[in-house]
N, C-alpha and C positions, 0 to 999 in steps of 0.2 A: 573335563576341564580342571586344570590346576587351580585350587582355591587359594588365592593370595592372602585372604583375610581370615582363614579358618580359625575359629574360636576367639577371634578378637571381638571385644565388646565395644559397640559403637552407639553413641547418642547422636541423633539427627534432629535438629529443630525445624519446624515447619515442614514435616515429612508426610503430611496427610494428602498432599496434592502436588501436582506440577513437578518441578525439578527435584524437590525434596523427596517425593515418592520414588522417583527414579533412582536417587541415591540409595534409599533404603533397600529397594529391590536388588540393586547391583551389589551392594555389600552382602546381602543375604545369599545371593548366588555364589559369592566367593567365600561363604562359610562363616560370616560374621553373625554375632548375636546382636540384635538391633533394638534400641529403645526408640520408638517412633513417637516423637513429640509433635503435637499439633493442637493448637487452641481451638481450631475449627471456626475461626472468625471470618469476617468479610475481608475482601481485598484491601479496603481502606482502613481496617482496624476497628470498624464499628461493631456494635452489638451483634451477637449471633454465635457466641462460642458454643461449640458442641464437640464431643469426642468421636463422633461418627467417622470422619475421614481417617483418623489415626487407627481406629479399630479395623477399618476396611483394609488398610495397608498391612496391619498385623495378620489379618486373615489371608491376604495374598502371600505373605512370606511363609506362613505355616503351610499353605497349599504347595509351596515349593519344597517343603521338607525342612524349612529353617525355623529359627527360634526368634521370637520378637515379643515385645510388650508395649502397650500404649501408655503415653503420658500426656495429660492435658494441661500442664502448667504453663503459665505465662512466662515467656523467656526473659522478660524485663523485670519480673518480680523477683526480689532478692531471695526470699524464702522458696519461691517456686523453682528458681534456677538450681538451688541446692537440692530440692526434692528430685529434680530431674537426674542429677548426678547420683544421688543416693539410690534412685530406682535401678540404675545400672549395677551398682555395687550389690544391692540387696537381692536382685533377681539373677544376676549372672556372675557375681563374685568379683567384680572389678570394673575398670573403665580403661580402654585403650585409645579410643578415638572420639573426638567431639567435632561434629560438623555444624557450624552455625549458619543456618540457611533461612530462618524465619524472617519475613519482611512484609511490609505494607507499602502502598503508594498513595500519596495525596498531592498530585502534581498541580502546581500553580506557578505563575510568574511571581516574581518577588513583590510586585505592587498589589497583587491579589491574594497573597498568602496571609492567613491569620496565625495567631500564636498557637492555636490548637493544631493546625496543620503542621506547623514546625515541630512542636513538642511531641506529637504522636509519632511522627516518622523518626525523629532522633531517638526517642525512647525505644521503639521496637528494634531498630537496626543497631544503633550504637550501644545503648545500655543492654539490649538484648543479645549482643555479642560479648560484651564485657562480663555480665553477671554469670552466665554458664562457664565462661573461660576461667573466671576467678575461682569458682568452686572446684572446677576440674583441676586447675593448677595447684590448689591447696592439697587436694588428694594426692596428686603425683609427687609433690614435694614431700609429703609425709611418707609416702611409699619409698621414696629415694632415701630419706633419712633413716628409715627402718631397714635398709639393705635390700629392698625389694623393688629396685628401679624398674619401671615399666617402659616398654618401647612405645611411647605414646605420641599422639599427633592431634593438633588442632587444625581444622581447615575452615577458614572464614570466607564470607561472601562479600566481595567488593562489587564494583560496577564500573562500566565505561563512563557512566555519568559522573562518578566520583573522580576517576582518573583523567578523563578527557573533557568533562564539563558540558553536559547537555542543558540547553536553555529550558526553563520551565521546571527544573528539578533542583532548586537550590537546597531544599531540605534533604531530599534523598541523596543528592550528590555530596553534600557536606558530610552526611552520615557515612556514606560509602568511602569517601576519602579518609575519614577518620578510622574506619575499619582497616584500610590498607596500612596506615601508619601504625595502628595498634598491633597488627600482625607482625610487622618487622620488629617493633620494640619487644613484643612478647617473645619472639624467636630468640632474641639476644638474652633475655632474662631467664628463659626456661630451659635453655640448652643444657645447663648443669644438672637438670633433673631427668635428662633423657627425652625431652619433649621437643618435637619439631612443630613449627607454626608456619603455615602458608595460607595464601588466600587465592581465590579465583574470581574472575569477572566473567560470568557466563552470558552468552547470547543465545536465548532459547525461548520458545513459545510457552507461556503459562497464562493463567487467568489474570496476572498482573500486567503482562506485556501484550496481550492479544490486540488491544486497541492500537498500540504503537506499531505492531507488525502488520496492521491492516493496510498500510500504505502501498502504493504501486511499487515503490522502491524495494520493499521487503518481499513483495510477491514475486518480483523478478529474481531476487536471491533464492527464493524457494524453488524456482523453476530452473536454476542453473544446472542441476544434475538430475535428470529424470530418474525416478525410482529411489532417490535419496533426499530427504528433507533436512537441510542444514539447520533448521530451527527446531527440530525435534528435541525435546528436553532430554531424552535418553542418551543423546550424543555426548552430553557433558559428564555423565555418571562414571565412565571408565577412568577419567583423570582423577576424580575425587576418590574413587575406591583405591586407585594406585597410591595416591598421596596418603591414604589411611593405612596402607600396608607396610610391612617391615622392609619391603623392597625400596622404599623411598628414603631410607636413612641417609642423612647427609644433605638432603634437600630441605632447606629451611630459610625463612625470611624472604620468600619469593611470592610474586603475584602473577598468576597465570590467566591468560585469556583462553576461552574455549568456545568455539562455534563450529558446528558441523564436524568436519574432519580437520579443523585448524586448531592448533594450540600455540599460543604466543607467550613469551616471557616479557612482562612489562618492565620497562626501565624507568625508575623513579626520578624524582627531582635530583639534580646535581648542579654544582656551581658552574656557571658559564663564564663569559668574558667579564673582565673587571677593570676598574680604574682604581688607582691608589696613589696617595701622596703622604708625605710625613707631615701630619697636621690636619686641621679641621677644614673641610670644604666650606666655601661660601655659597650662598644661594645663587649669586651671579655666575660663579664658575660652573656650577652644575647645569645651568641652562644651556651652556655651549657644549657640554660633554655627554649628557644622558641620552639624547637622541641618537648620537653616533654609537654609543655603547649598546643600546637596544638593537640597532641595526645589525650589529655583529652577532647577536644572539639567535639561536634557532627559534623559529616561530613556535607558538603553542601548537600541540597536536590537534588534528581534526577530531570530531567526535568518534571517528572510526579508530583513532589511535595512530593514524598515519601522519607523518610530517608533510605539510603542504609543500608543493613544489615552489621553488623560488626562481623567479625570472632572472636571467642573466643578460 
């Protein structure tokens, strides 16, 4: 097998279980040296941190003949995020790829959500993407200024909840929408240093999503193609490994959906129909115009990302 990521140094957050573990193994199969970050906490971010899951993945990679090291830092801790980047540099001599994958869930409807539910999810997902990215970006900027520009990549994790808005996930959806925007902005800022930034929104089974996928609807999806499970987390890994390889040069500022054998490029917010006049609108005028303006606009996407059919 041709190893697309041979000798590239990759940090993957939340890589001790689920999708992150699959990323780590896929990068290792393609020759990357991997920093396996995992705090070992519960799925809701509660107490229970342990380095066991990260060490287990390191052992799996070493059994494949690869190189890996475990890191148990909190992705949303400023100093911890820097230690994560420093671990890659100290153990493997540099950093080429950062995959921000770590996350938790605390689903509630808005009227039932408390401030701890909100703060914890925003902290892990949004701050936990910003902090490692910030330290990695500083390293790559310094390398570029020293004449050692690296062929570097950041791959962030958004969600259909953030892009297409699932009820009951206002904290998670807000964080994931923020990550999508952060990815596009960072891609424009870091291009000068040789860094691409993309995001994915995966649909796959993990300990965070197993309750969601227990419904009859998702069981039907899993039965669509006998012998192939479209919700298997390993299906997402090839796209992430490719985005972390040199083969993906020129692809930046994009958000990709991945489920089973399907890969989608999400199309973000853009300006739709408008009204305009020379001067200030009055409240009375708008009452007669806004409903017609909204009627001309495309409807919001369904939670699948598809545009609902419009009756004619």
